[in-house]
N, C-alpha and C positions, 0 to 999 in steps of 0.2 A: 752383173751390176745392176742393171736397169731393174730386173725383177726383184732383186735384194731391196732396193731403194722402195719400191711398190709396196713389197710385203711389209716392210718398217712402218711405211705411213699408215698402212690399213690396221696393224697391230696397235699403233699409237692412237688412231682414232677409236677403237674399240675400247681400250683401256681409259680413254677420257669419258666416252660416253657411259661405262659402267660407274666411274667415279663420280660423274653428274648426277646420275641416278641414285648412288649412294648418299649423295649430299641431300637431294630431294627428298628421299626417305628419311634421313636423319632430321631435316627441317619439319617434315611432316609430324615426327614423332614428337619433336620438341613442341609443336603447335598443339598437339593432342596433350601433352603433359600440362603446358600451360593452361589448356581448357579445362583439364582435370581439376587442376587446382582453384581455378575460379568457380568451378560447379562446386567444390565441396567446401568452399568458404561459408562459415556460418553466419546467419544473419545476426543481428545486433539484438540486445535484450529489449524487453517491453514492446514486442512486435505482435501484430495481429496473430491471435491463435495461443498466445502465451498464457501460461498461468503463473501466479504470484502468491504464495502461501507465506503468511508473515504471523509471528508471534511476537509481541512487545508487552512492555509493562511501563507502569508510571508510579512514581510518588510524588504528592503535591499538596495543595492547600485550596481549599475551596470556600467561597463566601456564600452566606444564605441571608435573604431578607424575607422577612414572615410577617404578614399582616392578618390579625385575628378580629373578627367581627362578632360580637356577641351583644344583641340587642342594640342599645344605645352606645355600648362601650367597644372601644378601638384598642387593639394592643399591636405594637410593632417590635420587631425583634431583628438584630442584624448580628452575625457572628461569622468565625472562621474555625474550620476544622482540618484535619490532616487525613489522607485517605490512600489507598493503594488499588490500582487497576491492573488488570491483566487483559490484553486484548487479542483475539484471534480473527484474521481476515483471510478470504480466499478470493483473489482478484482475477478476472478474465478479461484480457484485452481483446475488445471485439473489433477495433482497429488500431493501427499503430499508435502507441504512446497513450491510448485512451482506455480505461478499465472500469468495469463495475465491480464494486468490492463489498460483498455481504461481510458484516462485523458482527461478532459476538463479544460482550464485554462482561467480565466478572469483577465487581468491586466490592471493597469493604472499606468503611469509614468510622472514624473514631465515634465512639458512643452510640453505633447504631448497628442493626444486623446487614449481613452482606446480600447484595441483590444482582440481578442480571439486565442486561438491555441488549437488542437486536436493532442492527441498523442497516441502511443500504446506502453506499457512498458511489459518488462518482469521482474518479482519480485521473490526474494527467501527470505523466511522467516523460521527462525530456532528457535522454542521456546527451551528455556532451561529447564532442568530437574528440577522439584521441584521449580519454579521461575517464577515470573510474567513477566520475562524480554524476549523477543523475538527480537533479532537482524535482521537486514534486508538488503538487498542491492538490487537495481533495475536500468535499464537502458532502453532506449527506444528512438523512432524517431517519428517525427510528422510534421505537417504544420500549419502556422499561417497566419492571415491577416495583422499582424503590427509587426514592429521591434522595439527594445527597443533602440532609438536613441536619441540624444539631441536636444534641441530647439534653439542651437546657430545660425543657418543658416535658411534662410526661406523654403528651401525645405528639411529641415533634419526630419520632424515629418511626419512619413510613416504610413499610414493606408488606405488599399485598398479592394476592394470587391472580391479579389482573395486570396486564400489561397496558397501562393508561397513562403513564407518564411520557409526555411528548419530549423529544429529545432532539435538538438541532447541533450538527456537528461540522466543524472547519478545522482543518490544518495544512501546515506546510512545512517543508523540510528537505532532506537529501537523502540519497540511498548512495552507499559507497560500495562499488563491486569488489569486494575482497577475494572472491574467486569467480569461476566462470559462471556458476550457477548460484552463488549465495552474496547476498549484500547485506550490509550493516545499515539498518534503517534508523534515523534520527527525526523525529516529528515535533512541532510546536503545536499543540493541539487546543482548541477552545470548544467548549460545550455549553449548551444552554438548555436548561430543563423548565417545564412548567406543568403545574398540575394543581387540583383543588380537592382537599379532604373536607368531606361534609360528616359532622357528628349530629347524632339524635340521642335524646334522653330528656332529663328534666330541663335542660337548656340545649336550645337549637344553635349551633354556630358552624362556621365553615373557616378553613385555612388555606389562603391562596399562596403557593409557592412558586417563586421564581427564582433559580438557581443557576450561577455561572461559574465555570471552572476552567483554568488554565494549566496545561499538564505538559510535560516533556516526556514524550514516549522514546524509549530506546528498545529496538529488538532486531531481530533477523528475519531476512526474506529468503526463500527458496524458489528460484525459477525453474519452470518446468516447459 
């Protein structure tokens, strides 16, 4: 009887030890699985090292103020015209939320020839926590080969083979993450141009142009 009790106690102890080891192994496995999940969680968008490719377009209206000086005669003109723009940007996030965005614009306006411009923008995007909304602001400078000017005068449509139209750019809006790597981008954009046209011939004169535009851009971004 005594030997039976001793064997029973030893057997129960061994069973408890094995069970405890199983629990410890299971606990470690659970921790490992949790660790795997933590490691596999993808970082948020608009972070350092990310690329953002955007294509957007705008329809709008611009205003033009033109001053012409010819000897002692001065002529001033102000008008409004409609236009269409396609914008392509490739942004690289060199730090979290802050990116450099080279931009190419193709535009056509009423009464004039199409033209191009190239800009470099600095953009800040802040993704809201637990939301698909990411507000952003951006600004930059560039050059173009055409000015947004009216067709009221024979010499007013300006397109050249030189990129000498100075362009200042500013914008603000929101990016809506409609998919993991796709965002709907809406931007209210302001653009200011300045350039001078010089004419020679029987009469020498120059045209100083300062143009401002407000546009609503709508497009899509792909995050890489």
